[in-house]
DRENNUVEX-880948 format. One record per residue: residue number from 1; residue in three letters; x, y, z of N, C-alpha, C in turn. Coordinates in Angstrom, 1 decimal. Layout:
BEGIN
+-----+-----+--------+--------+--------+--------+--------+--------+--------+--------+--------+
:   i :  aa :   n_c1 :   n_c2 :   n_c3 :  ca_c1 :  ca_c2 :  ca_c3 :   c_c1 :   c_c2 :   c_c3 :
+-----+-----+--------+--------+--------+--------+--------+--------+--------+--------+--------+
: NUM : ALA :      X :      Y :      Z :      X :      Y :      Z :      X :      Y :      Z :
...
+-----+-----+--------+--------+--------+--------+--------+--------+--------+--------+--------+
***
This chain:
BEGIN
+-----+-----+--------+--------+--------+--------+--------+--------+--------+--------+--------+
:   i :  aa :   n_c1 :   n_c2 :   n_c3 :  ca_c1 :  ca_c2 :  ca_c3 :   c_c1 :   c_c2 :   c_c3 :
+-----+-----+--------+--------+--------+--------+--------+--------+--------+--------+--------+
:   1 : MET :   -0.3 :   25.6 :    3.1 :    0.2 :   24.6 :    2.2 :    0.2 :   24.7 :    0.7 :
:   2 : SER :    1.0 :   23.9 :    0.1 :    1.5 :   24.3 :   -1.3 :    0.3 :   23.4 :   -2.1 :
:   3 : ALA :    0.0 :   23.8 :   -3.3 :   -0.6 :   22.9 :   -4.1 :   -0.4 :   21.8 :   -4.0 :
:   4 : GLN :    1.1 :   21.6 :   -4.2 :    1.7 :   20.2 :   -4.7 :    1.4 :   19.5 :   -3.4 :
:   5 : HIS :    1.7 :   19.7 :   -2.3 :    1.4 :   19.0 :   -1.0 :   -0.2 :   18.6 :   -0.7 :
:   6 : GLN :   -1.0 :   19.3 :   -1.2 :   -2.4 :   19.0 :   -1.2 :   -2.8 :   18.0 :   -2.5 :
:   7 : ASP :   -2.2 :   18.2 :   -3.4 :   -2.6 :   17.3 :   -4.4 :   -2.1 :   15.9 :   -3.9 :
:   8 : ARG :   -0.7 :   15.6 :   -3.3 :   -0.2 :   14.4 :   -2.8 :   -0.9 :   13.8 :   -1.6 :
:   9 : GLN :   -1.6 :   14.9 :   -1.0 :   -2.5 :   14.4 :    0.0 :   -3.9 :   13.8 :   -0.7 :
:  10 : SER :   -4.3 :   14.4 :   -1.6 :   -5.4 :   14.0 :   -2.2 :   -5.1 :   12.5 :   -2.8 :
:  11 : GLN :   -4.3 :   12.4 :   -3.6 :   -4.0 :   11.0 :   -4.0 :   -3.5 :   10.0 :   -2.9 :
:  12 : GLN :   -3.2 :   10.2 :   -2.0 :   -2.8 :    9.7 :   -1.0 :   -4.4 :    8.9 :   -0.5 :
:  13 : ALA :   -5.3 :   10.2 :   -0.2 :   -6.4 :    9.7 :    0.4 :   -7.2 :    8.7 :   -0.7 :
:  14 : ALA :   -7.0 :    9.0 :   -1.9 :   -7.7 :    8.3 :   -3.0 :   -7.2 :    7.0 :   -3.2 :
:  15 : LEU :   -6.0 :    6.8 :   -3.0 :   -5.6 :    5.3 :   -2.7 :   -5.7 :    4.7 :   -1.6 :
:  16 : ALA :   -6.1 :    5.3 :   -0.4 :   -6.4 :    4.7 :    1.1 :   -8.2 :    4.3 :    0.6 :
:  17 : ALA :   -8.8 :    5.2 :    0.0 :  -10.1 :    4.8 :   -0.4 :  -10.2 :    3.7 :   -1.1 :
:  18 : LYS :   -9.3 :    3.6 :   -2.0 :   -9.3 :    2.3 :   -2.8 :   -8.8 :    0.9 :   -2.4 :
:  19 : GLY :   -7.8 :    1.1 :   -1.4 :   -7.7 :    0.2 :   -0.3 :   -8.7 :   -0.5 :    0.4 :
:  20 : ARG :   -9.7 :    0.5 :    1.0 :  -10.5 :    0.0 :    1.7 :  -11.7 :   -0.7 :    0.7 :
:  21 : LEU :  -11.8 :   -0.2 :   -0.6 :  -12.9 :   -0.7 :   -1.2 :  -12.3 :   -2.3 :   -1.8 :
:  22 : VAL :  -11.1 :   -2.6 :   -1.8 :  -10.5 :   -3.7 :   -2.0 :  -10.9 :   -4.5 :   -1.0 :
:  23 : SER :  -10.4 :   -4.2 :    0.3 :  -10.9 :   -5.0 :    1.5 :  -12.3 :   -5.4 :    1.8 :
:  24 : ILE :  -13.1 :   -4.4 :    1.4 :  -14.5 :   -4.6 :    1.5 :  -15.1 :   -5.7 :    0.2 :
:  25 : VAL :  -14.6 :   -6.1 :   -0.6 :  -14.8 :   -6.6 :   -1.9 :  -14.3 :   -8.0 :   -1.3 :
:  26 : ILE :  -13.1 :   -8.2 :   -0.9 :  -12.7 :   -9.4 :   -0.6 :  -13.4 :  -10.2 :    0.4 :
:  27 : VAL :  -13.9 :   -9.0 :    1.6 :  -14.6 :   -9.6 :    2.9 :  -16.0 :  -10.2 :    2.2 :
:  28 : VAL :  -16.6 :   -9.3 :    1.5 :  -18.0 :   -9.8 :    1.0 :  -18.0 :  -10.8 :    0.0 :
:  29 : THR :  -16.9 :  -10.7 :   -0.8 :  -16.8 :  -12.0 :   -1.6 :  -16.6 :  -13.3 :   -1.1 :
:  30 : MET :  -15.7 :  -13.4 :   -0.3 :  -15.4 :  -14.7 :    0.8 :  -16.9 :  -15.0 :    1.7 :
:  31 : GLY :  -17.5 :  -14.0 :    2.2 :  -18.6 :  -14.2 :    3.0 :  -19.9 :  -15.0 :    2.0 :
:  32 : LEU :  -19.9 :  -14.2 :    0.7 :  -21.2 :  -14.7 :    0.1 :  -20.8 :  -16.1 :   -0.5 :
:  33 : TRP :  -19.5 :  -16.1 :   -0.9 :  -18.9 :  -17.4 :   -1.3 :  -19.1 :  -18.7 :   -0.4 :
:  34 : LEU :  -19.2 :  -18.2 :    0.9 :  -19.0 :  -19.6 :    1.9 :  -20.5 :  -19.9 :    2.1 :
:  35 : LEU :  -21.1 :  -18.7 :    2.2 :  -22.7 :  -18.9 :    2.5 :  -23.4 :  -19.6 :    1.1 :
:  36 : ALA :  -22.8 :  -19.1 :    0.1 :  -23.5 :  -20.1 :   -1.2 :  -23.0 :  -21.4 :   -1.3 :
:  37 : LEU :  -21.6 :  -21.7 :   -0.6 :  -21.4 :  -23.3 :   -0.5 :  -22.3 :  -23.9 :    0.5 :
:  38 : TRP :  -22.4 :  -23.2 :    1.4 :  -23.3 :  -23.9 :    2.6 :  -24.9 :  -23.8 :    2.4 :
:  39 : LEU :  -25.2 :  -22.9 :    1.5 :  -26.8 :  -23.2 :    1.3 :  -27.1 :  -23.9 :   -0.2 :
:  40 : GLY :  -26.2 :  -24.0 :   -0.7 :  -26.5 :  -24.9 :   -2.2 :  -27.0 :  -26.4 :   -2.0 :
:  41 : PRO :  -26.4 :  -27.0 :   -0.8 :  -27.0 :  -28.4 :   -0.7 :  -28.3 :  -28.4 :    0.1 :
:  42 : LYS :  -28.3 :  -27.4 :    0.9 :  -29.4 :  -27.3 :    1.7 :  -30.8 :  -26.7 :    1.0 :
:  43 : LEU :  -30.5 :  -26.4 :   -0.1 :  -31.7 :  -25.8 :   -0.9 :  -31.5 :  -26.9 :   -2.3 :
:  44 : GLY :  -30.7 :  -27.8 :   -2.1 :  -30.9 :  -29.0 :   -3.3 :  -30.4 :  -28.6 :   -4.4 :
:  45 : LEU :  -29.4 :  -27.9 :   -4.7 :  -29.0 :  -27.0 :   -5.8 :  -28.0 :  -28.3 :   -6.4 :
:  46 : PRO :  -28.2 :  -28.4 :   -7.5 :  -27.1 :  -29.3 :   -8.2 :  -25.4 :  -29.1 :   -7.9 :
:  47 : GLY :  -24.7 :  -30.0 :   -8.0 :  -23.1 :  -29.6 :   -7.8 :  -22.7 :  -28.7 :   -8.8 :
:  48 : ARG :  -23.2 :  -28.9 :  -10.0 :  -22.8 :  -27.7 :  -10.9 :  -22.5 :  -26.3 :  -10.5 :
:  49 : TYR :  -23.6 :  -26.1 :   -9.6 :  -23.9 :  -24.4 :   -9.3 :  -22.5 :  -24.1 :   -8.3 :
:  50 : ALA :  -22.1 :  -25.2 :   -7.7 :  -20.7 :  -25.0 :   -6.7 :  -19.4 :  -24.1 :   -7.7 :
:  51 : PHE :  -19.4 :  -24.7 :   -9.0 :  -18.5 :  -24.2 :  -10.1 :  -18.8 :  -22.7 :  -10.2 :
:  52 : LEU :  -19.9 :  -22.3 :  -10.7 :  -20.4 :  -21.2 :  -10.8 :  -20.3 :  -20.1 :   -9.3 :
:  53 : PHE :  -20.5 :  -20.7 :   -8.4 :  -20.2 :  -19.9 :   -7.1 :  -18.6 :  -19.7 :   -6.9 :
:  54 : ASP :  -18.0 :  -20.8 :   -7.4 :  -16.3 :  -20.7 :   -7.4 :  -16.1 :  -19.9 :   -8.3 :
:  55 : PHE :  -16.3 :  -19.8 :   -9.5 :  -15.9 :  -18.6 :  -10.7 :  -16.4 :  -17.5 :  -10.3 :
:  56 : ALA :  -17.5 :  -17.5 :   -9.8 :  -17.9 :  -15.8 :   -9.4 :  -16.9 :  -15.3 :   -8.2 :
:  57 : ALA :  -16.4 :  -16.1 :   -7.4 :  -15.5 :  -15.6 :   -6.1 :  -14.3 :  -15.5 :   -6.7 :
:  58 : LEU :  -13.8 :  -16.1 :   -7.7 :  -12.4 :  -16.1 :   -8.1 :  -12.4 :  -14.8 :   -9.1 :
:  59 : ALA :  -13.7 :  -14.4 :   -9.8 :  -13.5 :  -13.1 :  -10.4 :  -13.5 :  -12.1 :   -9.5 :
:  60 : GLY :  -14.2 :  -12.0 :   -8.4 :  -13.9 :  -11.2 :   -7.5 :  -12.6 :  -10.8 :   -6.9 :
:  61 : LEU :  -12.0 :  -12.2 :   -6.3 :  -10.8 :  -12.0 :   -5.9 :   -9.7 :  -11.6 :   -7.1 :
:  62 : PHE :  -10.1 :  -12.1 :   -8.2 :   -8.9 :  -11.8 :   -9.2 :   -9.1 :   -9.9 :   -9.5 :
:  63 : TRP :  -10.2 :   -9.3 :   -9.4 :  -10.3 :   -8.2 :   -9.3 :   -9.5 :   -7.3 :   -8.4 :
:  64 : ALA :   -9.8 :   -7.9 :   -7.1 :   -9.1 :   -7.3 :   -5.9 :   -7.8 :   -7.5 :   -6.1 :
:  65 : LEU :   -6.8 :   -8.5 :   -6.4 :   -5.6 :   -8.3 :   -6.7 :   -5.0 :   -7.3 :   -7.7 :
:  66 : ILE :   -5.9 :   -7.3 :   -8.8 :   -5.5 :   -6.4 :   -9.9 :   -5.5 :   -5.1 :   -9.4 :
:  67 : VAL :   -6.5 :   -4.6 :   -8.5 :   -6.7 :   -3.4 :   -8.2 :   -5.5 :   -3.1 :   -7.0 :
:  68 : SER :   -5.3 :   -4.2 :   -6.2 :   -4.3 :   -4.0 :   -5.0 :   -2.9 :   -4.0 :   -5.7 :
:  69 : LEU :   -2.5 :   -4.5 :   -7.0 :   -1.4 :   -4.1 :   -7.6 :   -1.1 :   -2.7 :   -8.2 :
:  70 : GLN :   -2.4 :   -2.3 :   -8.7 :   -2.6 :   -0.8 :   -9.3 :   -2.1 :    0.1 :   -8.0 :
:  71 : ILE :   -2.8 :   -0.2 :   -6.9 :   -2.3 :    0.8 :   -5.5 :   -0.7 :    0.7 :   -5.2 :
:  72 : ARG :   -0.3 :   -0.8 :   -5.3 :    1.0 :   -0.7 :   -4.9 :    1.8 :    0.2 :   -6.2 :
:  73 : ARG :    1.7 :   -0.1 :   -7.3 :    2.6 :    0.5 :   -8.2 :    2.3 :    1.9 :   -8.0 :
:  74 : ALA :    1.0 :    2.4 :   -8.0 :    1.1 :    4.1 :   -7.5 :    1.7 :    4.6 :   -6.2 :
:  75 : ARG :    1.6 :    3.8 :   -5.1 :    2.3 :    4.0 :   -3.8 :    3.8 :    4.2 :   -4.2 :
:  76 : LYS :    4.4 :    3.0 :   -5.0 :    5.9 :    3.4 :   -5.4 :    6.3 :    4.3 :   -6.0 :
:  77 : ALA :    5.3 :    4.7 :   -7.3 :    5.7 :    6.1 :   -7.9 :    5.6 :    7.1 :   -7.3 :
:  78 : GLN :    4.8 :    7.5 :   -6.3 :    4.9 :    8.4 :   -5.3 :    5.9 :    8.4 :   -4.4 :
:  79 : ARG :    6.6 :    7.3 :   -4.0 :    7.7 :    7.6 :   -3.3 :    9.0 :    8.1 :   -4.1 :
:  80 : GLY :    8.8 :    7.3 :   -5.5 :    9.9 :    7.2 :   -6.1 :    9.7 :    9.1 :   -6.5 :
:  81 : ASN :    8.7 :   10.0 :   -6.5 :    8.7 :   11.4 :   -6.7 :    8.9 :   12.1 :   -5.5 :
:  82 : GLU :    9.3 :   11.6 :   -4.4 :    9.3 :   12.7 :   -3.3 :   10.7 :   13.0 :   -3.3 :
+-----+-----+--------+--------+--------+--------+--------+--------+--------+--------+--------+
***
C-alpha cells in the first residue's frame, strides 16, 4: 500500500469518527432535552428554566450542524482530489 492510500484511509477513518461523535451528540442532546422538559414541572422548576434547556439543546444541535457541514466539505474535497 502506498503512503497516499494510507493517508486517505486515515482521513476517512477520522471523518467517520467525527460523524459518530456528531450522532452521539445529537442523540444525547435530544434525550437530555426531553428529560429536562419532562422533569422540570415535576420538580416544580419555574417556566424560565425551560428556555435555559431549550437554548442548551439549540447550542448542542448547532454544534452538530457545523461539524456535519465540515465533514461534508471534507468528503467533497476528498472526492475532488481522487
